N, C-alpha and C positions, 0 to 999 in steps of 0.2 A: 624653729627647731631648737630642741633643748638637749642637754646631756645632764646626767646625774653623777654626783661623786659622793662617796661615803667613806668615813673613817680616815685615819692617817695618824702619823706620829707627830707630836709637838716637840717635846724635849724630855730628856731623862726617861722616866717611866710613865709619862703623861701621853695619852692617846685621845684623838678626836673621836667623838661618837655621833657626830652629826651627819645628816644626809642633806645635800644642797642641790637645788635645781638651778642650772645656769642656761641663760639664753645665749646661744652661739652667736647671734647677730649683734650682741651688745658687749661692751666691756664691763667688768665688775665682778664681784665675788659671788653673785647669785643670791638666791633666797633660801631661807631655812625651809626644809621639807619635812623633817622629822629627825628621829634619833635611831641609831642602830642598837637593838636590844642586847646584843652580845658584848657591848661595852667598847667597841672600836678596836682597831688594830692597824698595822701598816703592812704593805705588801699583800693585801687581800685581793681577791679577784671578783669579777662581776660578770653577769650575763643578764639578758633581758629579752622580753617581747615588747609589744607596744603598750601592754597594760601592767606588767609585773617585772620587777627587777630582783635579782638575787645577788647577795653578798656572801662570799664564802672564803674560808681559810684566812690566813694572815698570821701576823706575829705580834704578840704583846708581851715580850720577854722570852717567850717560846712559841713555837708554831701552834695554831689553833685548828680545831676541827668544826667550827661553827658554820652553819648555813642559816642565813636569814633571808626573808623576802619582804618586799615593800610594794605597795600599790604605786603605779606611776600615773594614775588618773586623778588621784586626790591626795593631798598632803597627809602623811601619817607616819607613825613610827614603824620600824620593821617588826616582824614577828619571827619567832623561831620556826624553821622549816625542818630541822633535823641536824644530823652530824655527818661529816665526811668519814670515810672508813679509817683514815689516819690524818693526823694533824699535818697541814701543809701550808706553804706560803708561795706567792708569786706564780700561781697557776695561770693558764690561759682561760679566757672567757669568750663568749660569743653572743651575738644579738640577732634578732629576727626582725625584718621590716616587711614581711610578706603576709602578715595577718596570723601567723602561727601563734599559738598560745604557750607560754612557758608554764 
């Protein structure tokens, strides 16, 4: 079983733009999966199905309205999906484990 994490804040105005895949059964930092095309942010939100993950909103000096998606079946960079109606951060996310497709 794995989880994915994307983006984050490092220091000052420097933000992580990487996507990492982490094996829950082991310790460690996980492996590089790709990069977030929107440039990364902190307090972003996520949602997923078994095959696709979404990264949306966040803050990189100010709130963002970015929506990116990434394949969870093969390593890749995210791609632009569109924009939120307004710039937000720290929203709720959801996941599906019943075969539904995001």
